[in-house]
MIVEX-880707 format. One line per field, with one value per residue (C-alpha): residue in three letters; x, y, z; residue number from 1; chain. Coordinates in nm, 3 decimals. Example, Ala and Ser with C-alpha at 12.3 -4.5 7.8 and 13.67 -1.06 7.14 Angstrom:
MIVEX-880707
r c(Ala, Ser)
u c(1.230, 1.367)
v c(-0.450, -0.106)
w c(0.780, 0.714)
k c(1, 2)
c c(A, A)
***
This chain:
MIVEX-880707
r c(Met, Ala, Arg, Lys, Leu, Asp, His, Thr, Ala, Ala, Ile, Thr, His, Leu, Ser, Arg, Ile, Asp, Arg, Lys, Leu, Ala, Lys, Ile, Ile, Ala, Lys, Ala, Gly, Pro, Cys, Phe, Leu, Gln, Pro, Glu, Ala, Thr, Gln, Asn, Leu, Phe, Glu, Ser, Leu, Met, Glu, Ala, Ile, Ile, Tyr, Gln, Gln, Leu, Asn, Gly, Lys, Val, Ala, Ala, Thr, Ile, Thr, Ala, Arg, Val, Lys, Ala, Leu, Phe, Pro, Glu, Asn, Thr, His, Arg, Ile, Lys, Thr, Arg, His, Gly, Glu, Ala, Ala, Gly, Phe, Pro, Ser, Pro, Glu, Gln, Val, Leu, Ala, Ala, Thr, Pro, Glu, Leu, Leu, Arg, Ser, Ala, Gly, Leu, Ser, Gln, Ala, Lys, Met, Leu, Ala, Ile, Arg, Asp, Leu, Ala, Ala, Lys, Ala, Leu, Asp, Gly, Thr, Val, Pro, Thr, Val, Arg, Glu, Ala, His, Lys, Met, Ser, Asp, Asp, Ala, Leu, Ile, Glu, His, Leu, Thr, Ala, Val, Arg, Gly, Ile, Gly, Arg, Trp, Thr, Val, Glu, Met, Leu, Leu, Ile, Phe, Arg, Leu, Gly, Arg, Pro, Asp, Val, Leu, Ala, Val, Asp, Asp, Tyr, Gly, Val, Arg, Lys, Gly, Phe, Ala, Lys, Met, His, Arg, Met, Asp, Glu, Leu, Pro, Lys, Pro, Lys, Glu, Leu, Gln, Ala, Tyr, Gly, Glu, Arg, Trp, Arg, Pro, His, Arg, Ser, Val, Ala, Cys, Trp, Tyr, Met, Trp, Arg, Ala, Ala, Glu, Met, Lys, Asp, Leu, Pro, Glu, Pro, Gly, Ala, Glu, Lys, Lys, Ala, Ala, Val, Lys, Lys, Ala, Ala, Lys, Lys, Lys, Ile, Arg, Pro, Arg, Ala, Ala, Arg, Ala, Arg, Arg, Arg, Ala)
u c(2.899, 2.538, 2.345, 2.164, 1.825, 1.756, 1.404, 1.437, 1.556, 1.301, 1.004, 1.089, 1.147, 0.826, 0.622, 0.737, 0.724, 0.369, 0.081, -0.138, 0.159, 0.236, -0.118, -0.065, 0.268, 0.107, -0.161, 0.096, 0.360, 0.736, 0.874, 0.992, 1.161, 1.477, 1.684, 1.689, 2.062, 1.988, 2.036, 2.289, 2.158, 2.140, 1.915, 1.696, 1.636, 1.581, 1.321, 1.150, 1.118, 0.968, 0.724, 0.604, 0.221, 0.179, 0.017, 0.237, 0.148, 0.210, 0.512, 0.667, 0.581, 0.758, 1.057, 1.104, 1.091, 1.351, 1.584, 1.492, 1.620, 1.971, 2.024, 2.396, 2.356, 2.388, 2.384, 2.138, 2.020, 1.883, 1.554, 1.310, 1.144, 1.454, 1.700, 1.584, 1.743, 1.935, 1.914, 2.144, 2.442, 2.452, 2.669, 2.438, 2.138, 2.338, 2.439, 2.081, 1.867, 1.580, 1.353, 1.483, 1.415, 1.065, 0.969, 0.958, 0.668, 0.849, 0.678, 0.903, 0.944, 1.070, 1.293, 1.461, 1.472, 1.640, 1.901, 1.957, 1.999, 2.252, 2.471, 2.455, 2.553, 2.875, 2.946, 2.944, 2.620, 2.460, 2.681, 2.767, 2.608, 2.946, 2.980, 2.619, 2.671, 2.905, 2.689, 2.412, 2.037, 2.036, 2.341, 2.183, 1.855, 2.032, 2.248, 1.952, 1.684, 1.914, 1.842, 1.533, 1.225, 1.349, 1.181, 1.222, 0.954, 1.166, 1.482, 1.313, 1.187, 1.547, 1.671, 1.440, 1.416, 1.747, 1.997, 1.811, 1.817, 1.668, 1.530, 1.356, 1.007, 0.823, 0.577, 0.447, 0.377, 0.000, 0.008, 0.203, -0.042, -0.340, -0.214, -0.142, -0.498, -0.650, -0.441, -0.579, -0.917, -0.886, -1.140, -0.878, -0.518, -0.265, -0.066, 0.302, 0.417, 0.181, 0.319, 0.665, 0.598, 0.452, 0.707, 0.985, 0.925, 0.979, 1.340, 1.583, 1.360, 1.133, 1.180, 1.009, 0.739, 0.672, 0.653, 0.403, 0.182, 0.177, 0.031, -0.208, -0.320, -0.410, -0.601, -0.979, -1.078, -0.961, -1.203, -1.110, -1.022, -1.353, -1.565, -1.671, -1.769, -1.984, -2.145, -2.234, -2.372, -2.591, -2.714, -2.805, -2.979, -3.200, -3.299, -3.400, -3.625, -3.792, -3.955, -4.069, -4.227, -4.399, -4.557, -4.669, -4.848, -5.020, -5.141, -5.270)
v c(-0.531, -0.557, -0.492, -0.743, -0.771, -0.608, -0.668, -0.456, -0.155, -0.215, -0.248, 0.072, 0.269, 0.146, 0.188, 0.542, 0.663, 0.483, 0.492, 0.246, 0.020, 0.040, -0.108, -0.394, -0.488, -0.478, -0.717, -0.957, -0.949, -1.015, -1.060, -1.406, -1.307, -1.494, -1.576, -1.943, -2.065, -2.412, -2.336, -2.163, -1.910, -2.151, -2.383, -2.110, -1.957, -2.313, -2.386, -2.059, -2.116, -2.467, -2.330, -2.012, -2.013, -2.354, -2.449, -2.580, -2.955, -2.978, -2.767, -2.989, -3.307, -3.178, -3.061, -3.424, -3.555, -3.314, -3.422, -3.769, -3.758, -3.732, -4.047, -3.991, -3.659, -3.751, -3.392, -3.348, -3.010, -2.943, -2.774, -2.663, -3.014, -3.216, -3.334, -3.327, -3.424, -3.153, -3.001, -3.115, -2.896, -2.650, -2.884, -3.175, -2.969, -2.866, -3.211, -3.328, -3.333, -3.098, -3.404, -3.554, -3.214, -3.204, -3.580, -3.443, -3.244, -2.902, -2.670, -2.582, -2.229, -2.354, -2.615, -2.335, -2.105, -2.365, -2.441, -2.044, -2.039, -2.333, -2.145, -1.817, -1.983, -2.122, -1.804, -1.606, -1.405, -1.586, -1.513, -1.749, -1.656, -1.510, -1.291, -1.198, -1.067, -0.802, -0.688, -0.425, -0.493, -0.327, -0.503, -0.845, -0.743, -0.646, -0.971, -1.216, -1.071, -1.125, -1.507, -1.624, -1.641, -1.446, -1.119, -0.860, -0.992, -1.344, -1.152, -0.960, -1.257, -1.402, -1.079, -1.121, -1.479, -1.599, -1.332, -1.157, -0.812, -0.563, -0.288, -0.453, -0.331, -0.565, -0.330, -0.580, -0.844, -0.918, -1.017, -0.670, -0.476, -0.636, -0.588, -0.226, -0.191, -0.366, -0.147, 0.172, 0.037, 0.131, 0.033, -0.124, -0.235, 0.038, 0.076, -0.022, 0.353, 0.464, 0.204, 0.291, 0.656, 0.554, 0.295, 0.566, 0.646, 0.270, 0.282, 0.129, -0.134, -0.217, -0.594, -0.617, -0.376, -0.632, -0.907, -0.681, -0.634, -1.012, -1.044, -0.778, -0.951, -1.249, -1.070, -1.154, -0.833, -0.594, -0.555, -0.671, -0.416, -0.276, -0.447, -0.110, 0.045, -0.259, -0.256, 0.112, 0.068, -0.225, -0.024, 0.254, 0.031, -0.119, 0.246, 0.312, 0.003, 0.044, 0.385, 0.247, -0.055, 0.188, 0.402, 0.082, -0.057, 0.310, 0.298, -0.041)
w c(0.971, 0.971, 1.330, 1.513, 1.655, 1.977, 2.106, 2.423, 2.236, 1.954, 2.200, 2.384, 2.070, 1.896, 2.198, 2.252, 1.882, 1.779, 2.049, 1.841, 1.782, 2.163, 2.238, 1.981, 2.144, 2.495, 2.376, 2.177, 2.447, 2.401, 2.051, 1.954, 1.647, 1.602, 1.284, 1.182, 1.158, 1.013, 0.624, 0.411, 0.175, -0.125, 0.063, 0.209, -0.132, -0.303, -0.034, -0.100, -0.463, -0.423, -0.170, -0.370, -0.462, -0.299, 0.023, 0.302, 0.273, -0.107, -0.096, 0.177, -0.018, -0.321, -0.108, 0.017, -0.335, -0.457, -0.172, -0.254, -0.603, -0.471, -0.247, -0.242, -0.060, 0.291, 0.437, 0.718, 0.863, 1.211, 1.231, 1.513, 1.473, 1.487, 1.215, 0.834, 0.489, 0.353, 0.003, -0.282, -0.361, -0.635, -0.831, -0.786, -0.907, -1.227, -1.287, -1.279, -1.603, -1.615, -1.659, -1.344, -1.142, -1.303, -1.183, -0.835, -0.906, -0.987, -1.251, -1.564, -1.421, -1.060, -1.227, -1.432, -1.130, -0.923, -1.190, -1.212, -0.839, -0.828, -1.113, -0.940, -0.624, -0.792, -0.972, -0.625, -0.689, -0.416, -0.129, 0.171, 0.514, 0.616, 0.304, 0.351, 0.708, 0.579, 0.309, 0.340, 0.297, -0.035, -0.172, -0.092, -0.230, -0.564, -0.574, -0.488, -0.707, -0.995, -0.955, -1.183, -0.964, -0.669, -0.610, -0.345, -0.081, -0.080, -0.021, 0.272, 0.421, 0.407, 0.566, 0.841, 0.946, 0.823, 0.867, 1.145, 0.984, 1.235, 0.999, 0.708, 0.612, 0.402, 0.258, -0.012, 0.246, 0.278, 0.646, 0.744, 0.534, 0.685, 1.045, 0.968, 0.832, 1.129, 1.381, 1.224, 1.152, 0.769, 0.528, 0.286, 0.282, 0.272, -0.047, -0.018, -0.068, 0.235, 0.469, 0.356, 0.435, 0.778, 0.856, 0.855, 1.231, 1.315, 1.207, 1.274, 1.413, 1.140, 1.135, 1.475, 1.377, 1.078, 1.342, 1.554, 1.236, 1.171, 1.511, 1.472, 1.176, 1.381, 1.665, 1.656, 1.859, 1.570, 1.295, 0.957, 0.711, 0.577, 0.850, 1.005, 0.696, 0.575, 0.923, 0.878, 0.540, 0.650, 0.921, 0.714, 0.477, 0.770, 0.851, 0.519, 0.485, 0.831, 0.727, 0.410, 0.577, 0.811, 0.539, 0.337, 0.653, 0.721, 0.353, 0.402)
k c(1, 2, 3, 4, 5, 6, 7, 8, 9, 10, 11, 12, 13, 14, 15, 16, 17, 18, 19, 20, 21, 22, 23, 24, 25, 26, 27, 28, 29, 30, 31, 32, 33, 34, 35, 36, 37, 38, 39, 40, 41, 42, 43, 44, 45, 46, 47, 48, 49, 50, 51, 52, 53, 54, 55, 56, 57, 58, 59, 60, 61, 62, 63, 64, 65, 66, 67, 68, 69, 70, 71, 72, 73, 74, 75, 76, 77, 78, 79, 80, 81, 82, 83, 84, 85, 86, 87, 88, 89, 90, 91, 92, 93, 94, 95, 96, 97, 98, 99, 100, 101, 102, 103, 104, 105, 106, 107, 108, 109, 110, 111, 112, 113, 114, 115, 116, 117, 118, 119, 120, 121, 122, 123, 124, 125, 126, 127, 128, 129, 130, 131, 132, 133, 134, 135, 136, 137, 138, 139, 140, 141, 142, 143, 144, 145, 146, 147, 148, 149, 150, 151, 152, 153, 154, 155, 156, 157, 158, 159, 160, 161, 162, 163, 164, 165, 166, 167, 168, 169, 170, 171, 172, 173, 174, 175, 176, 177, 178, 179, 180, 181, 182, 183, 184, 185, 186, 187, 188, 189, 190, 191, 192, 193, 194, 195, 196, 197, 198, 199, 200, 201, 202, 203, 204, 205, 206, 207, 208, 209, 210, 211, 212, 213, 214, 215, 216, 217, 218, 219, 220, 221, 222, 223, 224, 225, 226, 227, 228, 229, 230, 231, 232, 233, 234, 235, 236, 237, 238, 239, 240, 241, 242, 243, 244, 245, 246, 247, 248, 249, 250, 251, 252)
c c(A, A, A, A, A, A, A, A, A, A, A, A, A, A, A, A, A, A, A, A, A, A, A, A, A, A, A, A, A, A, A, A, A, A, A, A, A, A, A, A, A, A, A, A, A, A, A, A, A, A, A, A, A, A, A, A, A, A, A, A, A, A, A, A, A, A, A, A, A, A, A, A, A, A, A, A, A, A, A, A, A, A, A, A, A, A, A, A, A, A, A, A, A, A, A, A, A, A, A, A, A, A, A, A, A, A, A, A, A, A, A, A, A, A, A, A, A, A, A, A, A, A, A, A, A, A, A, A, A, A, A, A, A, A, A, A, A, A, A, A, A, A, A, A, A, A, A, A, A, A, A, A, A, A, A, A, A, A, A, A, A, A, A, A, A, A, A, A, A, A, A, A, A, A, A, A, A, A, A, A, A, A, A, A, A, A, A, A, A, A, A, A, A, A, A, A, A, A, A, A, A, A, A, A, A, A, A, A, A, A, A, A, A, A, A, A, A, A, A, A, A, A, A, A, A, A, A, A, A, A, A, A, A, A, A, A, A, A, A, A, A, A, A, A, A, A, A, A, A, A, A, A)
***
């Protein structure tokens, strides 16, 4: 059985083991990371596929159009913003023609990914939530990345935000990398391997560490990656210009 999030234990451990992260935690305050229990894994992954590489407003519009293709589907889900129409079932997705799915605004690649997701939900590759709770993080990553269009990052977000897994370090996530760079006042974003190695000290609470990296990325009082280096270069350039200007005035 997978462990559950424990914010108190996580904050105690992270603050003790990492002084710089302790400062971020003190600034950001309590961790509000809680798993969303509103969708099954098929629905969560279908939504993730639709949202890939789109801004939120466009993705939400296409999502609503996809749902509207199935008026016979009366399934409703509860969200933080109230009730919403549910996604079609895997059977309904596979029964729909590719042309119908494309008519909602889905690209060819996303249409094929959603159909593959539906097929793999029916053959058991995509587990139920109950089955997923009995599987390790690595097993879930192996199963779910077998779905067309689903990469490791997407599964890691599912592990953190849908299943509430406590020890996931999303080393490829831009926000996590940016937060880490700002926390350490780095000139550039860390390489995933560098972040992976550093993050070993955060075990077994790396999901909460990610949450605080996202908060660090938003902090206005921390310099953007490379900002201090740019300022130093600009300052040095000004110093070079001033002596030249002074010499020119003396010659004049």
